N, C-alpha and C positions, 0 to 999 in steps of 0.2 A: 477145476477151473480157478483161475486166479481171481482174487478179490477185486472188486471195482475200485478204482482210485478215488480218494477223497476229493470231492469237488469244492470244498472250502465253503466260505460264507455265501457264495453265489448260488449254491445248490437250492433247488426249490423243495421246500418241505411242506407236505400236504396231509400229514397224518397226525393223529393224537393231539397232545397238548402243544406241539410245536407249530400248529397251523397259524396260531395268532402271531407268531414271530414273522411269518411271511407277510401278513397284513401290515405289521409295523414297518417292514422294509419297504413295502409299496407306498405307505404313507410318508416315509422319509424322503422318497423321490418326489412325491406330489406336493408336500407341504411348502417348500420354498416357492413353487410356482403359484400356489394359491395365495400365499402371503404377498408375492409380487403383484398379483392381480388386485389385491386389496389396496396396496400402496399406489398402484397406478390410478385406480378409481378415486383415491383420496387426493392425489397431488397433481394429476394431469386433468385439465379442465375441458378440452375439446378433442375432436376427432384427430386433428393433425398432431397434437402433442402426444396423444395416446398411441398413434401409429409410430412416432419416433421412440416412445418408451418401449413398445413391443420389439422393434428392430434392435434397439440397444440391449434389451434383455436377452434376446436371442444371440447377439454377438458375444456377450459375456458368457453365457452358458456354453456355447459351442467352443469358445476359447478354452475354458476350463476342462471341458470334455476331451478336447484334442490333447490337452496336457496330461490329464489324470485318468481318463476313460470312465470315470464314475459319475453318473448323472446326479445322484443324490448330493454328494459332496460338492459337485460343480454348482448345483442350484443354491446350496447353502452359502458357498463362497460368493456367488453373484449377488445374492440377497444381502449379505453382509456389506459388500462394496456399495450397493445402492443405498442402504440405510446410512452408512457413513457419509456418502456423498450428500444425502439430504440433510443430515445434521450439520455438516460443515457449510452447506449452502445456506441453511437458515442462519447460522452464526454469521456468515459473511453479510447476509442481507440485513441482519440486525445492526451491523457495524457501518456498512457503506451503502445500504439500500439496494444492492445488486446481488443476484444469486451467482453461484460459482459457474465458471465456464471452463472449457478445455485447457485454455492457456494457464489457468491457475495451477496446473500440475507442476509448473516451473517453480512454484513457491515452496514446495515441500522439501524441507531439509531439517537438520537437527536444530539449528538456531531458531528457525521459525517455530518449531515445536516448543523450544525452551521459552520463547517469548510468550506464546499462548499460555503455557503453564504458569508463567510469572503473573500475567494479567488475570488469569482464572485459576487460582490455587487449587480449587476442588476438582478441576478437570483431570489432574493427574490420577486421583483415586478412581474417578469414573472410568478412565482408560484401563487401569489395572484391573478393576472389577470386571469390566467387559472381557478382557483377555482371559481371566480365570474362568469365565463362563463359556466363552466361545471355543477355546482350545479343546476341552474334553468333548464338547458337542461335535466338533469336527472329526475327532477320532472315532466317536460312536457312529457317525454317518459313514465313515470309511469302512467300518466293519459291517454295518447293516446293509449297505447298498448291494442288491442282488444282481445288478446289471453291469455289463461291460460293453462299451461302444467303441467301434474301431476309430482310429484317429483320422484317417484320410477322409471318410465321409463327414466327420465333425468339422474338419478344417474347411472342406468344400462348402458346407452349410454356413460357417462363419463368414467366409469370403463373399458368399451370395448375399447374406444379410447386410454386410458392410457395403457392398455395391448398391444395394437398395437404399440404404441410409444416405449414401453420398448422392445418389440420384434425386432422392426426395428433398434433401437439404439444398441442393442446387436449384431444383425446380421451384421449390417453395421456401425461400430463405426466411429465417426468423427475423421479425422486426427487432431492431436494436432496443427499442424502448421496452420490449418484453422482458429484458433482463432485470428491470426494476420491479416486476411482479413477483410476489412471494409464492410461486407455484411452478409447476413444470420443470422440476429440478433436473431429472435425468434427461428428458428430451432436449432441453435447452443446452445442457452440458454437451451432449453428443453432437448436436447440430452445430454448435460453436466450433467444434474440432474441424469440421469440414470447411467452414468459412475462414477459420484462422489459417489453415494450410493454403487455401486459395489466395488469401490476402498476402501471405508471405511470398508465394510464387509470383504474384502479379506486381507487388510493390516493395517487397523487402520489409525490413523492420521500420525504417524511418521514411516519411514522406519528403520528397525533394524534387525540384525541377530536374528535367533531363539534362539541360544545359543552362549555363548562365553567361551572359555577355561580359560581365565584369569579372575582375579578379581581386582577391584580397592580398595585400602585402603581408609577408611574414614578419612578426615583431622581432626586433633586434634585442639581444640580451642586455645591451648597455644603453638602450634608447630611453630608459625611464629616468627623467630628471625632474622630480617634483619641486615646485617652488614652496619654500617654507618647510617647517618641520613636519615630518610624517607622523601622524598619530597612530597609536595602537588601535586596532580595529577589532571590535567584539561584535559578533553577529549571534543573536539569541533566538533560538527556535522555541516559540511560546506555544506549547502543545494545545491544540483544540480551542484556541482562544479567539473570541470575537466579541464585539459590543452587543450584548444580548438585548439592548434597548431597541435594536432593529425590529424585534417582535413586539407586538402590541400586548399590553396587559401584564407585562412581567414586572414584578416588584423587585427593586434593587436596593442594596444598602446605601446609606449616606456616603457621598464622596465617590460613588462608583463612576468610572469613566476616565478618571485622571490617569490611569495606567496606559490609556491608549493615546495620550497626547505626547507630542514631540517637545523638544527644548523651546520651540517658539510658540507653544500653546495650541498648535493645530492638531486635529485628528485627520489622519490620512488612511485611505483604503488600499488594501492589498488584495488583488483578485487571485485567489488560489485556483488550482486546477483539479482539486478533489474536494469531496464533501464527506465528512463522517469518519474516515479512518486512515487511508493510505498517506501517511506523512511523507513517504519517500518520493511522491510526486513533487512536493514542494522542495524537498531536499535536492532533487535534480534541478528544479528551477533556480534556486538561490546559489548553488555551487557551479553548475554548468552555464547558467544564464540562458537556458533554452527551454522550449516548451515540450512538456511530456505529451501533449496532444498530437504532436507530429508522429507519434508511434502508434496511433490508431488503437486497434483492439489489443496491441501489445504494450500499451502504456502502463498497465498494471505492473509490469516488470521492467520499467524503464531503467532503474539503477543497475539491474543485472545485465541488461543488454548493453547499456552505455559503458559498463566497466571494461577498461582496456581499449575502448573504441572512441570515446568522446574526450579528446585530450585538449579541452578548452574550458576555461572557467575562471571564477574569481580568485581562488587560491593560486593558480598558475600566473595570473596577471599580477598579483601582489608579490609573488616570489621574484618576478622579473624586476620589481622595484625594491628588492632587498628585504622583503618580509620573511619571517619564519612563520610557518603555518601549523596550527594545532587544532584538533577536533576532539571534543568530549561527547561520547555517544552512549545513550542509556541502555542499549541492548547489546547482544553479542555481535561481533563485527561481521560475521558471515550472514546475518539476517539481511535479506534482500541485497546481498553482496555489498553492504555498506562500506566495509573497509576497502575493498578493491575499487569501488566506484570513487570514493573520496580521494584515495591516493592517485587515481587516474586524473582527477581534476586539480591536483596539486597539493593535497594535504600531506605534509611531511611526517607528522607525529599524530597517530590515530590511537586514542584511548577508548576502548569499549568498556562495557559494564564489568567484565572480568578484570581488566587492567585497573579500573578505578576502585574495585572492591565493593561494588554495589551488590546488596543482598537481595533486593526485590525492586519494586517500583519505589524510587527514592524521591523525597521532596526536592524542590528546586534548590534549596539551600545546600544540599549535598554537592550538587554540581558547581554551584558558585564557589563554595569553599575549595573544591578541587581546582577550579580555574585560578583562584588567587594563589594557591600553592604553586601551581605550574608557572604562573607568571613570575613569581619570586625566584624561581630556579632558572629562568631564561636569561640569555645574555643581555646585560643592561643597555647596551647601545644598539641593539637590533630591534627594529619595529616588529610587532607581533600581530598576527591575525589569529583570532581564536573563535571557533565555531562551538557554541555551547547549546547542546541539544537537550531540552527539558522534556519530562514525561509525566509529572505528577498529575496533570489534568487530563490524563488519558482515561477513556472509558474502562470499566463501567462506573456510572455514577449512582447506581442503586445501593452500593455499599459505601460506608464512611471511610475515607482514606485517612490513615494516621489519626485516630480519634484523640491521641494525646496532644496534637497540635491544634491550636485555636479551639479548645473544648467549649468555651463560652461564647462562641460566635453567634450572634442573634440571627435566627432564621427570618428572612423577609416575609415568608408566608406563601411561597409557590408550591408546586409539587415537590416531593422529596428529591427527585432527580435534579431539578433545576436549582433547588436550594443547595444541594451538594456541589453542583457545578459552580455556583457563585461563591461558595465557601472556598473551593480550591483556587478560584481566581483571586480571592482576597489573600490567600496564602502566597500565591505567586507574586502579587504586588508587594507584599511585605518583604518577601525574600529578595526581590529585585532591589528594593530601596536599601536593604541592608548590604547588598552587594556593592551598590554605588558608594555607600559610606566606607566599605572596606577598601575599595579602589582608591578613594581620596586619602585614606589613612595610610595605606601601605605604599602608595606611589604618589606622594603629594606634588611632585613637580612634573609628572609624566602626562602627556596629552592622550586623551582617549576619545574615539568615536564609537558610540554604541548604537547598533541598529537592531531593533526587535521586530518580530512579525508573528502573526497568527498563522499557523501552517494550514489550517482548514477549520470550518465550522464543526461543532460536535454533531454526532449522528442524529440527535433529536431535533436539530434546527428546522428541517422542513415542517415538522409537526407543529412548531410554534410560529413559524413564519406564515404558513398557510394551513391553519387547522382544519379548514373545510375541504381540503383536497384529499382524494383517495390515492391509492398507490400508483394508479395509472397517471393521474395528474401530476403527482410529485415526480414520477419517473420521466415524464416528458419535459418538465422544467429542468431537471438535472441533465438530461440528454442535450437540451438546447443551451446549456450553460447560462441559465438565468443568473445575472450578477448578484441578486439577493441571496442566492444559495451558496455563493462562492466568495463573497466579500468578507474579509477579516480586517486586519489593520496592520500598518507598519509605522514605527515611531523612531525618530532619530534623537539621540541624546549625546551630550559631549561634556567632557571634563578637561579643563585647561586647554580647550581647543574651540575655535570658532568654525563651524561647518561652512564650507564654501557655498555661496549662493549659486544655484544652477537651475536651468530650465528642466533638468531631468528629475528634480524633486517635485513631482506632480502630486496633486491631491488624490489621484487614483492611478495605480499602476498594475499591470499584469505581473505576476510573480517572477517571470524570467528577467524582468528589468531591474530587480533589486541589486544584483552585482554592479550594474552600471550606476545606479543611484549611489551606492556606497563609494565607489571610486571617485565619482564626481564630488560628493560631499567631503571626501577626504583630501581632495586636491591631487589625486593620482592621475598622471597622464594616461590616456586610453591607448591600448594597442589597436591596430587596424580593424580587428573584428569587432571590438566594442565601439570604435568610431562609427562603423557602418551600422551597428545596432542602435546607436544613439540617433542616427538619421531616421531609422525606421520608427523609433519611439516618438520622436517629434512629429514625424509625418502622420503617424497613426494615433497620436494623442494618448499614449500610454497603453495601447493594445498591441498584442503581437499576433497570436494565432488567429484571433477573431478579426484581424484587419484584412479586408479584401478577401474574405472567405478562405483564409489560409495561404493566399498567394505570397504575401510578404515572408511568412515563415518558410515556405517551400523554397523560395528564391535564396533566402539567407542560409538555409541548410545546404543548398548546392554550393554556395560560396565557401562554406566551411569545409565541405567535402573536397572541393577542388584545391583548397589551400592546405589540406592535410590535417586539419583539426579533427575531422570526423572520418573514421576508417571502417570499412567492411560493414556498412549498413545500407 
């Protein structure tokens, strides 16, 4: 009789000292599911969210089983993905007060990872350590797994669970404000995928009216004839900066607040469209001159979506008037498609962190010095538009940024986070003052218009603005765009130039109006799209998306689409 073939690691062993190996193999299959059950009980707070968790867990497991046929390894891979999702979701919530959703998958790329490793240097070693632990464990599970499951039944089960999740999400959609709760990570992520797909099918990426009665004229290339000398225009992105005196009980150093004043001594408010972290919302506002809120749940990826599609903005309008356009960017250019988006809006020369030689998060003086150098190399008779994007005041404020700078700065006596925030604001103010001195010294006869703005409030602002509110209360205020949570500042300064007096320079403006304000203050003739936007601004008293429940923004978007400024949205 021929010997029985070796059945490999899936053979059942029931005798002698090898019996315990069979038990370990069964435990290897059961352990990920038991761990997932514990995670569900810890992170999902009600019956509906737990149902969503179980369906999502089943979809993940059956997906891996259909691919690998090994339930133990499939469970471990599913558990790893769920744990990673929860950790990333908690990180996002710490930064922007919202948990991760399905659309966030669009943000995963090499430059995003590089940005996170720059902001959190220890994160790199945590990832390496986790990989060194997980890879051998996965190999062991591959060897220990005693079961093999057919692919077709697994695929059928996955599709059934997916259909159940879709039906459940459609019948009982998740409330938008639930995204501000620090729980329900997997269930909210999965259900958001269903609603995101449905929104895209129904509305596309950008909200707009179906038709518009009016039409915009296309700007002529030679139609820009400004009166007087064209100033160089510098727009400064002041990271996470706002007047913290909006919160009660904060102690500030002497002289605090002068940084927020314009040349005429006035403080003006800039209503951003994000709170806590996503600077690219405001980047879209101040370059395209449009509202990120028009993108609905896709707004988190507004610069990526707009790249190659929204061919309208401040740099393009200035190029029509003979300006050369330059951008200095503190991260890698592929982050949130910054390079592609900015060139779409008219930036001719884009310098990212690699081009500038930035080693990590650099102080503001680093970018100001680079700006002065690039200006010196520019054609002397060509007016220049320069977008200087700062990053020194970026979170986290739990650690002291560049202790060698301002080492003897006196702490006002707040919490360590707020005192560090104020210290970085003081550094920014000093660096800006030195930059202005540098401009006057290097270009004594050149006119400059300088416009600064805070891109959003820091992530801790809701806690100091409304210390008595819980996460639900804060979430509802953020969702309803309470101006107290979105107000920063904008300031206009000038060197050898008198800013033009105009009704567009209002005490409070929505972020998308800043390009209009800059052109008006510089005396630049407006193209037809900005002329129409100025009418909206005056009619809506500085509001855009919030005006008439979004009706003005939707109508304006349709005008831009019909005129060819916006494509394929």
